[in-house]
NUDRENMI-569709 format. One record per residue (C-alpha): residue number from 1; residue in one letter; x, y, z. Coordinates in steps of 0.05 Angstrom, whole numbers. Last residue first. Example, Ala and Ser with C-alpha at 12.3 -4.5 7.8 and 13.67 -1.06 7.14 Angstrom:
2
<atom 2,'S',<273,-21,143>>
<atom 1,'A',<246,-90,156>>
//
This chain:
522
<atom 522,'G',<2619,4333,1725>>
<atom 521,'H',<2598,4344,1796>>
<atom 520,'V',<2627,4307,1855>>
<atom 519,'Q',<2589,4291,1919>>
<atom 518,'P',<2523,4275,1886>>
<atom 517,'L',<2466,4298,1930>>
<atom 516,'V',<2438,4267,1993>>
<atom 515,'L',<2432,4333,2031>>
<atom 514,'I',<2466,4302,2092>>
<atom 513,'A',<2524,4268,2057>>
<atom 512,'S',<2537,4321,2005>>
<atom 511,'A',<2534,4376,2057>>
<atom 510,'I',<2583,4339,2102>>
<atom 509,'V',<2632,4330,2043>>
<atom 508,'F',<2621,4402,2023>>
<atom 507,'Y',<2639,4431,2090>>
<atom 506,'N',<2698,4384,2104>>
<atom 505,'L',<2731,4402,2038>>
<atom 504,'V',<2723,4477,2050>>
<atom 503,'G',<2749,4471,2121>>
<atom 502,'F',<2809,4428,2104>>
<atom 501,'V',<2831,4475,2049>>
<atom 500,'D',<2822,4536,2093>>
<atom 499,'I',<2855,4504,2154>>
<atom 498,'A',<2916,4484,2115>>
<atom 497,'T',<2923,4554,2086>>
<atom 496,'T',<2916,4589,2152>>
<atom 495,'V',<2965,4542,2186>>
<atom 494,'F',<3017,4551,2130>>
<atom 493,'P',<3008,4625,2119>>
<atom 492,'G',<3020,4648,2190>>
<atom 491,'T',<3031,4603,2249>>
<atom 490,'A',<3078,4554,2214>>
<atom 489,'I',<3134,4605,2208>>
<atom 488,'A',<3134,4613,2284>>
<atom 487,'P',<3156,4540,2287>>
<atom 486,'D',<3228,4559,2267>>
<atom 485,'V',<3253,4499,2228>>
<atom 484,'G',<3292,4442,2260>>
<atom 483,'L',<3249,4387,2230>>
<atom 482,'R',<3220,4371,2298>>
<atom 481,'Q',<3203,4444,2309>>
<atom 480,'F',<3168,4447,2242>>
<atom 479,'M',<3127,4386,2259>>
<atom 478,'M',<3108,4415,2326>>
<atom 477,'P',<3087,4480,2293>>
<atom 476,'L',<3044,4441,2243>>
<atom 475,'L',<3012,4391,2292>>
<atom 474,'I',<2986,4441,2343>>
<atom 473,'A',<2950,4488,2294>>
<atom 472,'L',<2926,4427,2256>>
<atom 471,'V',<2891,4401,2319>>
<atom 470,'A',<2857,4468,2334>>
<atom 469,'A',<2836,4476,2262>>
<atom 468,'G',<2807,4405,2260>>
<atom 467,'T',<2764,4419,2322>>
<atom 466,'M',<2740,4486,2293>>
<atom 465,'N',<2726,4455,2226>>
<atom 464,'G',<2690,4393,2252>>
<atom 463,'I',<2644,4432,2299>>
<atom 462,'I',<2633,4485,2246>>
<atom 461,'T',<2614,4432,2196>>
<atom 460,'Y',<2566,4395,2242>>
<atom 459,'G',<2526,4458,2254>>
<atom 458,'V',<2529,4483,2182>>
<atom 457,'V',<2504,4416,2154>>
<atom 456,'Q',<2453,4404,2210>>
<atom 455,'A',<2421,4472,2199>>
<atom 454,'L',<2418,4459,2124>>
<atom 453,'A',<2381,4394,2137>>
<atom 452,'L',<2332,4429,2185>>
<atom 451,'S',<2314,4480,2132>>
<atom 450,'D',<2272,4542,2147>>
<atom 449,'F',<2325,4586,2113>>
<atom 448,'M',<2337,4639,2167>>
<atom 447,'W',<2309,4602,2227>>
<atom 446,'W',<2343,4536,2211>>
<atom 445,'G',<2408,4572,2193>>
<atom 444,'Y',<2406,4611,2259>>
<atom 443,'L',<2392,4548,2299>>
<atom 442,'G',<2451,4514,2265>>
<atom 441,'L',<2497,4574,2276>>
<atom 440,'I',<2481,4575,2351>>
<atom 439,'I',<2488,4500,2359>>
<atom 438,'G',<2553,4500,2320>>
<atom 437,'Y',<2580,4558,2360>>
<atom 436,'F',<2577,4519,2425>>
<atom 435,'T',<2594,4452,2394>>
<atom 434,'G',<2655,4481,2358>>
<atom 433,'L',<2681,4515,2421>>
<atom 432,'I',<2674,4451,2462>>
<atom 431,'V',<2701,4405,2407>>
<atom 430,'G',<2760,4451,2393>>
<atom 429,'V',<2779,4455,2466>>
<atom 428,'R',<2775,4379,2471>>
<atom 427,'F',<2821,4372,2411>>
<atom 426,'E',<2867,4425,2440>>
<atom 425,'K',<2876,4384,2503>>
<atom 424,'Y',<2885,4318,2467>>
<atom 423,'L',<2935,4348,2419>>
<atom 422,'A',<2975,4380,2475>>
<atom 421,'T',<2980,4314,2512>>
<atom 420,'W',<2999,4278,2449>>
<atom 419,'I',<3051,4329,2429>>
<atom 418,'D',<3086,4333,2496>>
<atom 417,'R',<3150,4301,2467>>
<atom 416,'V',<3156,4362,2422>>
<atom 415,'Q',<3165,4405,2485>>
<atom 414,'L',<3122,4460,2515>>
<atom 413,'S',<3144,4505,2572>>
<atom 412,'G',<3210,4516,2535>>
<atom 411,'T',<3197,4590,2523>>
<atom 410,'A',<3198,4584,2447>>
<atom 409,'L',<3159,4519,2444>>
<atom 408,'G',<3105,4548,2490>>
<atom 407,'R',<3103,4613,2449>>
<atom 406,'V',<3094,4573,2385>>
<atom 405,'T',<3039,4530,2416>>
<atom 404,'V',<3000,4588,2444>>
<atom 403,'T',<3004,4624,2377>>
<atom 402,'A',<2983,4561,2339>>
<atom 401,'S',<2922,4551,2384>>
<atom 400,'Q',<2898,4622,2375>>
<atom 399,'V',<2913,4624,2301>>
<atom 398,'G',<2875,4559,2289>>
<atom 397,'V',<2815,4581,2330>>
<atom 396,'N',<2811,4645,2289>>
<atom 395,'G',<2817,4608,2223>>
<atom 394,'A',<2761,4560,2242>>
<atom 393,'M',<2715,4618,2260>>
<atom 392,'G',<2730,4654,2194>>
<atom 391,'M',<2720,4593,2150>>
<atom 390,'I',<2651,4577,2179>>
<atom 389,'V',<2631,4651,2181>>
<atom 388,'P',<2652,4664,2109>>
<atom 387,'L',<2623,4599,2079>>
<atom 386,'F',<2554,4607,2110>>
<atom 385,'A',<2521,4645,2052>>
<atom 384,'S',<2551,4597,2001>>
<atom 383,'L',<2510,4539,2028>>
<atom 382,'A',<2446,4579,2016>>
<atom 381,'I',<2454,4567,1941>>
<atom 380,'V',<2433,4494,1950>>
<atom 379,'E',<2429,4463,1881>>
<atom 378,'A',<2486,4505,1851>>
<atom 377,'L',<2530,4491,1911>>
<atom 376,'I',<2514,4417,1907>>
<atom 375,'G',<2537,4416,1834>>
<atom 374,'E',<2597,4461,1845>>
<atom 373,'F',<2629,4408,1889>>
<atom 372,'K',<2691,4397,1847>>
<atom 371,'Q',<2695,4472,1835>>
<atom 370,'I',<2695,4484,1910>>
<atom 369,'V',<2754,4437,1919>>
<atom 368,'F',<2793,4471,1863>>
<atom 367,'T',<2780,4539,1895>>
<atom 366,'A',<2806,4512,1961>>
<atom 365,'A',<2870,4489,1925>>
<atom 364,'L',<2878,4557,1892>>
<atom 363,'G',<2870,4590,1960>>
<atom 362,'G',<2924,4544,1988>>
<atom 361,'L',<2970,4565,1931>>
<atom 360,'F',<2959,4638,1948>>
<atom 359,'A',<2969,4626,2023>>
<atom 358,'A',<3034,4590,2009>>
<atom 357,'L',<3057,4646,1962>>
<atom 356,'L',<3042,4700,2014>>
<atom 355,'W',<3107,4687,2049>>
<atom 354,'P',<3147,4693,1985>>
<atom 353,'L',<3116,4761,1968>>
<atom 352,'R',<3122,4794,2036>>
<atom 351,'I',<3195,4813,2030>>
<atom 350,'G',<3189,4835,1957>>
<atom 349,'A',<3128,4878,1974>>
<atom 348,'I',<3168,4912,2029>>
<atom 347,'R',<3225,4926,1981>>
<atom 346,'F',<3177,4953,1928>>
<atom 345,'P',<3141,4996,1980>>
<atom 344,'S',<3208,5027,2001>>
<atom 343,'H',<3205,5052,2072>>
<atom 342,'T',<3258,5005,2097>>
<atom 341,'L',<3287,4981,2164>>
<atom 340,'I',<3222,4952,2192>>
<atom 339,'E',<3215,4905,2132>>
<atom 338,'S',<3283,4875,2151>>
<atom 337,'K',<3248,4841,2209>>
<atom 336,'D',<3210,4794,2163>>
<atom 335,'T',<3139,4780,2142>>
<atom 334,'G',<3085,4726,2147>>
<atom 333,'A',<3048,4751,2208>>
<atom 332,'M',<3074,4693,2249>>
<atom 331,'R',<3143,4711,2224>>
<atom 330,'L',<3135,4783,2246>>
<atom 329,'M',<3111,4763,2316>>
<atom 328,'D',<3167,4712,2324>>
<atom 327,'Q',<3220,4762,2303>>
<atom 326,'T',<3193,4815,2351>>
<atom 325,'T',<3192,4764,2408>>
<atom 324,'E',<3263,4743,2392>>
<atom 323,'T',<3288,4814,2391>>
<atom 322,'E',<3252,4835,2455>>
<atom 321,'L',<3276,4772,2491>>
<atom 320,'V',<3347,4782,2469>>
<atom 319,'D',<3347,4855,2491>>
<atom 318,'I',<3319,4833,2558>>
<atom 317,'V',<3376,4782,2563>>
<atom 316,'D',<3427,4837,2551>>
<atom 315,'D',<3395,4876,2608>>
<atom 314,'V',<3399,4814,2652>>
<atom 313,'T',<3475,4810,2647>>
<atom 312,'I',<3516,4762,2606>>
<atom 311,'M',<3587,4745,2628>>
<atom 310,'G',<3655,4735,2599>>
<atom 309,'V',<3713,4689,2584>>
<atom 308,'L',<3718,4644,2646>>
<atom 307,'H',<3758,4584,2626>>
<atom 306,'E',<3718,4519,2632>>
<atom 305,'E',<3758,4483,2578>>
<atom 304,'G',<3704,4490,2524>>
<atom 303,'D',<3696,4564,2538>>
<atom 302,'V',<3660,4596,2596>>
<atom 301,'V',<3604,4647,2602>>
<atom 300,'P',<3580,4671,2670>>
<atom 299,'I',<3506,4689,2683>>
<atom 298,'A',<3479,4755,2708>>
<atom 297,'L',<3420,4783,2747>>
<atom 296,'L',<3390,4714,2755>>
<atom 295,'R',<3317,4697,2765>>
<atom 294,'Y',<3330,4621,2762>>
<atom 293,'K',<3279,4607,2707>>
<atom 292,'D',<3285,4674,2672>>
<atom 291,'V',<3361,4674,2669>>
<atom 290,'L',<3361,4602,2646>>
<atom 289,'Q',<3308,4615,2592>>
<atom 288,'A',<3347,4676,2567>>
<atom 287,'V',<3411,4635,2561>>
<atom 286,'E',<3373,4581,2523>>
<atom 285,'D',<3347,4632,2474>>
<atom 284,'Q',<3417,4660,2466>>
<atom 283,'H',<3442,4594,2439>>
<atom 282,'T',<3500,4564,2477>>
<atom 281,'D',<3564,4567,2436>>
<atom 280,'T',<3603,4608,2486>>
<atom 279,'T',<3586,4561,2543>>
<atom 278,'V',<3535,4573,2597>>
<atom 277,'K',<3540,4576,2672>>
<atom 276,'L',<3502,4560,2736>>
<atom 275,'V',<3555,4553,2789>>
<atom 274,'R',<3553,4498,2841>>
<atom 273,'H',<3617,4513,2880>>
<atom 272,'N',<3585,4568,2922>>
<atom 271,'M',<3642,4608,2953>>
<atom 270,'I',<3656,4613,3027>>
<atom 269,'E',<3717,4569,3038>>
<atom 268,'R',<3748,4579,2969>>
<atom 267,'L',<3741,4654,2979>>
<atom 266,'T',<3790,4649,3037>>
<atom 265,'L',<3771,4665,3109>>
<atom 264,'E',<3811,4718,3147>>
<atom 263,'P',<3762,4775,3138>>
<atom 262,'K',<3702,4736,3168>>
<atom 261,'A',<3644,4733,3120>>
<atom 260,'L',<3587,4784,3121>>
<atom 259,'L',<3612,4829,3066>>
<atom 258,'L',<3632,4773,3019>>
<atom 257,'Q',<3567,4734,3028>>
<atom 256,'R',<3526,4797,3014>>
<atom 255,'M',<3567,4812,2952>>
<atom 254,'S',<3551,4743,2926>>
<atom 253,'V',<3606,4692,2916>>
<atom 252,'V',<3613,4647,2855>>
<atom 251,'G',<3652,4584,2841>>
<atom 250,'R',<3711,4551,2806>>
<atom 249,'L',<3714,4582,2737>>
<atom 248,'K',<3781,4569,2704>>
<atom 247,'E',<3826,4630,2699>>
<atom 246,'E',<3888,4588,2685>>
<atom 245,'L',<3889,4563,2757>>
<atom 244,'G',<3830,4582,2799>>
<atom 243,'T',<3772,4629,2789>>
<atom 242,'V',<3718,4660,2832>>
<atom 241,'Y',<3662,4700,2801>>
<atom 240,'L',<3634,4757,2841>>
<atom 239,'Y',<3558,4765,2835>>
<atom 238,'F',<3517,4826,2855>>
<atom 237,'V',<3525,4865,2790>>
<atom 236,'M',<3599,4866,2775>>
<atom 235,'E',<3606,4914,2717>>
<atom 234,'V',<3675,4944,2724>>
<atom 233,'N',<3684,5018,2741>>
<atom 232,'G',<3689,5006,2816>>
<atom 231,'H',<3750,4963,2808>>
<atom 230,'G',<3793,4984,2868>>
<atom 229,'R',<3737,4975,2918>>
<atom 228,'V',<3727,4904,2893>>
<atom 227,'A',<3801,4888,2903>>
<atom 226,'R',<3798,4914,2974>>
<atom 225,'I',<3738,4870,2988>>
<atom 224,'A',<3775,4810,2959>>
<atom 223,'Q',<3836,4822,3001>>
<atom 222,'E',<3793,4823,3064>>
<atom 221,'V',<3756,4760,3043>>
<atom 220,'S',<3822,4724,3033>>
<atom 219,'M',<3847,4708,2963>>
<atom 218,'D',<3862,4635,2947>>
<atom 217,'E',<3800,4628,2901>>
<atom 216,'H',<3824,4682,2855>>
<atom 215,'L',<3775,4739,2842>>
<atom 214,'S',<3737,4757,2778>>
<atom 213,'F',<3710,4821,2748>>
<atom 212,'Y',<3678,4825,2679>>
<atom 211,'E',<3688,4870,2619>>
<atom 210,'T',<3686,4814,2566>>
<atom 209,'T',<3612,4826,2555>>
<atom 208,'M',<3570,4770,2528>>
<atom 207,'I',<3524,4776,2467>>
<atom 206,'S',<3564,4740,2414>>
<atom 205,'G',<3593,4687,2460>>
<atom 204,'A',<3524,4668,2486>>
<atom 203,'T',<3502,4652,2415>>
<atom 202,'E',<3455,4692,2370>>
<atom 201,'P',<3510,4705,2318>>
<atom 200,'A',<3567,4655,2316>>
<atom 199,'Y',<3629,4672,2357>>
<atom 198,'Q',<3691,4700,2323>>
<atom 197,'L',<3659,4769,2326>>
<atom 196,'L',<3670,4772,2401>>
<atom 195,'E',<3746,4764,2397>>
<atom 194,'E',<3750,4812,2338>>
<atom 193,'I',<3711,4864,2378>>
<atom 192,'E',<3757,4858,2438>>
<atom 191,'E',<3820,4860,2395>>
<atom 190,'Q',<3796,4922,2358>>
<atom 189,'S',<3779,4956,2424>>
<atom 188,'S',<3849,4943,2450>>
<atom 187,'K',<3880,4971,2387>>
<atom 186,'H',<3839,5035,2391>>
<atom 185,'L',<3786,5044,2337>>
<atom 184,'E',<3802,5072,2269>>
<atom 183,'S',<3812,5005,2234>>
<atom 182,'L',<3745,4980,2261>>
<atom 181,'L',<3710,5040,2230>>
<atom 180,'R',<3736,5024,2161>>
<atom 179,'E',<3724,4949,2167>>
<atom 178,'A',<3652,4961,2190>>
<atom 177,'I',<3639,5010,2133>>
<atom 176,'E',<3664,4960,2081>>
<atom 175,'P',<3627,4901,2114>>
<atom 174,'D',<3560,4939,2117>>
<atom 173,'L',<3543,4946,2190>>
<atom 172,'Q',<3505,4897,2234>>
<atom 171,'R',<3567,4862,2261>>
<atom 170,'I',<3599,4929,2279>>
<atom 169,'L',<3538,4946,2320>>
<atom 168,'L',<3539,4879,2357>>
<atom 167,'A',<3613,4886,2370>>
<atom 166,'R',<3603,4953,2403>>
<atom 165,'E',<3546,4925,2444>>
<atom 164,'D',<3590,4868,2469>>
<atom 163,'P',<3651,4912,2482>>
<atom 162,'P',<3614,4963,2525>>
<atom 161,'L',<3603,5029,2488>>
<atom 160,'A',<3646,5092,2497>>
<atom 159,'E',<3693,5072,2441>>
<atom 158,'L',<3634,5071,2394>>
<atom 157,'V',<3619,5143,2411>>
<atom 156,'P',<3692,5162,2401>>
<atom 155,'V',<3690,5129,2332>>
<atom 154,'L',<3625,5163,2309>>
<atom 153,'R',<3648,5235,2311>>
<atom 152,'N',<3713,5225,2271>>
<atom 151,'D',<3675,5176,2227>>
<atom 150,'P',<3624,5227,2205>>
<atom 149,'T',<3551,5210,2221>>
<atom 148,'E',<3508,5193,2160>>
<atom 147,'S',<3511,5117,2155>>
<atom 146,'L',<3514,5100,2229>>
<atom 145,'I',<3461,5151,2247>>
<atom 144,'L',<3413,5129,2192>>
<atom 143,'E',<3423,5055,2209>>
<atom 142,'Q',<3407,5069,2282>>
<atom 141,'V',<3344,5106,2262>>
<atom 140,'R',<3320,5045,2223>>
<atom 139,'P',<3340,4996,2278>>
<atom 138,'N',<3302,5032,2334>>
<atom 137,'V',<3343,5075,2382>>
<atom 136,'Q',<3370,5044,2446>>
<atom 135,'V',<3441,5027,2424>>
<atom 134,'L',<3454,5097,2397>>
<atom 133,'A',<3423,5131,2458>>
<atom 132,'Q',<3473,5097,2503>>
<atom 131,'A',<3531,5118,2459>>
<atom 130,'A',<3506,5190,2453>>
<atom 129,'V',<3500,5196,2529>>
<atom 128,'Q',<3570,5169,2538>>
<atom 127,'K',<3596,5214,2482>>
<atom 126,'N',<3571,5277,2518>>
<atom 125,'A',<3563,5334,2469>>
<atom 124,'V',<3500,5311,2434>>
<atom 123,'A',<3496,5357,2373>>
<atom 122,'D',<3519,5302,2326>>
<atom 121,'F',<3457,5262,2344>>
<atom 120,'V',<3414,5322,2326>>
<atom 119,'Q',<3446,5329,2258>>
<atom 118,'A',<3445,5254,2245>>
<atom 117,'V',<3370,5251,2258>>
<atom 116,'Q',<3349,5315,2222>>
<atom 115,'H',<3343,5288,2150>>
<atom 114,'D',<3303,5228,2175>>
<atom 113,'P',<3248,5270,2206>>
<atom 112,'L',<3249,5266,2282>>
<atom 111,'G',<3208,5218,2325>>
<atom 110,'G',<3260,5163,2331>>
<atom 109,'L',<3313,5214,2352>>
<atom 108,'V',<3267,5237,2408>>
<atom 107,'T',<3256,5166,2433>>
<atom 106,'A',<3331,5154,2435>>
<atom 105,'L',<3340,5220,2472>>
<atom 104,'D',<3290,5196,2523>>
<atom 103,'A',<3330,5133,2536>>
<atom 102,'P',<3395,5174,2538>>
<atom 101,'H',<3366,5223,2590>>
<atom 100,'V',<3362,5294,2566>>
<atom 99,'K',<3395,5351,2604>>
<atom 98,'T',<3455,5359,2558>>
<atom 97,'L',<3407,5358,2498>>
<atom 96,'L',<3380,5427,2515>>
<atom 95,'K',<3448,5459,2516>>
<atom 94,'Q',<3466,5428,2450>>
<atom 93,'L',<3401,5453,2419>>
<atom 92,'P',<3411,5523,2447>>
<atom 91,'Q',<3480,5524,2414>>
<atom 90,'N',<3458,5493,2348>>
<atom 89,'A',<3401,5541,2332>>
<atom 88,'G',<3397,5521,2258>>
<atom 87,'R',<3324,5543,2254>>
<atom 86,'H',<3301,5473,2233>>
<atom 85,'C',<3343,5441,2288>>
<atom 84,'L',<3313,5486,2340>>
<atom 83,'R',<3243,5470,2315>>
<atom 82,'E',<3256,5395,2313>>
<atom 81,'V',<3286,5396,2383>>
<atom 80,'T',<3225,5432,2410>>
<atom 79,'E',<3177,5383,2377>>
<atom 78,'T',<3215,5324,2405>>
<atom 77,'L',<3214,5356,2474>>
<atom 76,'R',<3139,5364,2470>>
<atom 75,'R',<3131,5290,2453>>
<atom 74,'V',<3179,5270,2508>>
<atom 73,'K',<3139,5311,2559>>
<atom 72,'T',<3073,5280,2537>>
<atom 71,'N',<3101,5210,2539>>
<atom 70,'V',<3132,5219,2608>>
<atom 69,'D',<3069,5249,2638>>
<atom 68,'G',<3027,5193,2609>>
<atom 67,'A',<3075,5141,2637>>
<atom 66,'S',<3063,5170,2706>>
<atom 65,'V',<3116,5205,2747>>
<atom 64,'G',<3125,5196,2821>>
<atom 63,'A',<3103,5233,2883>>
<atom 62,'P',<3029,5249,2886>>
<atom 61,'K',<3001,5304,2841>>
<atom 60,'N',<2981,5374,2859>>
<atom 59,'P',<3038,5404,2818>>
<atom 58,'V',<3075,5357,2770>>
<atom 57,'E',<3148,5350,2786>>
<atom 56,'P',<3194,5358,2727>>
<atom 55,'I',<3208,5305,2673>>
<atom 54,'L',<3268,5323,2630>>
<atom 53,'M',<3312,5344,2688>>
<atom 52,'Y',<3373,5300,2678>>
<atom 51,'E',<3421,5311,2734>>
<atom 50,'P',<3491,5334,2714>>
<atom 49,'E',<3538,5278,2690>>
<atom 48,'E',<3578,5232,2735>>
<atom 47,'S',<3574,5177,2683>>
<atom 46,'F',<3499,5168,2697>>
<atom 45,'D',<3485,5182,2770>>
<atom 44,'S',<3420,5215,2753>>
<atom 43,'G',<3360,5253,2779>>
<atom 42,'L',<3297,5243,2738>>
<atom 41,'G',<3289,5228,2664>>
<atom 40,'I',<3258,5160,2672>>
<atom 39,'A',<3280,5129,2738>>
<atom 38,'P',<3297,5055,2742>>
<atom 37,'S',<3252,5018,2791>>
<atom 36,'T',<3282,4988,2854>>
<atom 35,'S',<3257,5043,2900>>
<atom 34,'S',<3298,5049,2963>>
<atom 33,'G',<3315,5121,2952>>
<atom 32,'H',<3383,5147,2932>>
<atom 31,'D',<3399,5210,2969>>
<atom 30,'G',<3375,5279,2947>>
<atom 29,'D',<3332,5295,3008>>
<atom 28,'A',<3267,5280,2971>>
<atom 27,'S',<3289,5211,2949>>
<atom 26,'R',<3325,5199,2884>>
<atom 25,'V',<3303,5145,2836>>
<atom 24,'L',<3361,5103,2811>>
<atom 23,'P',<3395,5125,2747>>
<atom 22,'M',<3388,5089,2681>>
<atom 21,'G',<3451,5094,2638>>
<atom 20,'R',<3439,5028,2605>>
<atom 19,'R',<3508,5001,2620>>
<atom 18,'R',<3508,5032,2689>>
<atom 17,'A',<3440,5004,2707>>
<atom 16,'C',<3467,4936,2728>>
<atom 15,'T',<3439,4933,2799>>
<atom 14,'F',<3382,4980,2780>>
<atom 13,'L',<3355,4925,2735>>
<atom 12,'Q',<3321,4887,2792>>
<atom 11,'H',<3250,4915,2795>>
<atom 10,'K',<3246,4926,2720>>
<atom 9,'A',<3275,4856,2712>>
<atom 8,'W',<3216,4824,2745>>
<atom 7,'Y',<3165,4855,2698>>
<atom 6,'V',<3211,4843,2639>>
<atom 5,'V',<3222,4770,2657>>
<atom 4,'G',<3148,4755,2669>>
<atom 3,'G',<3124,4791,2606>>
<atom 2,'V',<3175,4758,2562>>
<atom 1,'M',<3162,4688,2589>>
//
């Protein structure tokens, strides 16, 4: 889902680019071109600031800027900023930073030594640019800025942020720092943040913006157009939400509908009454799935009584997708997001330690199994030569199947009720792969050790192990999902451990049966 949404959003995001500060691409005559891709460091409409000229035209190249050009230029800019900062050349540094796009500034801050981050951030004169850079830097750099920047500099930057992103930053801070900063914000900003903080994290209420624009259903089209013109600073995207008594959501009107309708008609007559909406307690994953499924630029948020309280735009959804994907990847690897925020090897070791416990216990169980079959292993030493390839192939199949399952559960394309269909499919996949590699490994074993019995053992084992690994990799995430636990956890240590124990046991049971030796020694 992530790839599809991001690819589509890059062609649509210009409609809500104000919050990200991403200008539209300019055509050669200076007007806005028809490209729907956000520019990177080109001409800008961002907060009525001068054009950002980070990426110049490249001679003898077709129009447009490649990713390689951007990366090279940003890397050179980072080196320049670091040199100016080292020399204490504050005035040239400030002048240079006025021409840098917020997204590029965030990249530059991420590439600087830790002791220069706050200094460079403080040199950004435009608070709008600083605010947009602050929300785009990685979590470690963001923590440095928030902890080392003086409050008198940080408060105006926070004021320049949209309410939802301001609340998110406050939520991430240490409670004492958050309370201090909150007390220094304007009264209206404090009320907005407190309103958003009352919602549970990772819900629609916590990521929505309260800066939305709505129209009353009794307004005429002509009145509505005048109202829109008078609220150019409000994020409207292409959807105008229509409300009735007590600000209850009644419908939605697109900008196109509004402009093409007859002036005397009321909004009630032209609006779409079937509005796709979410409540404040809807999980952010469900919001992302709705936006992806229906290709929305924004979705309204209502409370329990259908009052319109905010909206969530596609750029917020992209943030959710990036966060959720990162968390899933880290959990599948057996670690945690907090590891990104620290350089301490002791802290990182402490984060990884509990996750590795399951793998360690599984290893002990596999050792116990091998000890029970030490008799056959002593009689046929060649069995030990095939352990690495047999275990490795099964582990790889398990990780592949588990990854597909976890992503399917996360995106909603796979449900727990589909377990039997998924099991049957993965069972067949395991049999096909196991048979293919089983034949190859069996022939290799026969050629290497001149033993048909040994060839049968390794061939049958790899078929059983790869099939069993595929099945276990489906069952465990499904089981975790049914128990209400994040299925991404199952992809790492648990799947690997289960497959190792099963694989070792299966190997020696088959070897004992075919080689006609005692199954258990001692």
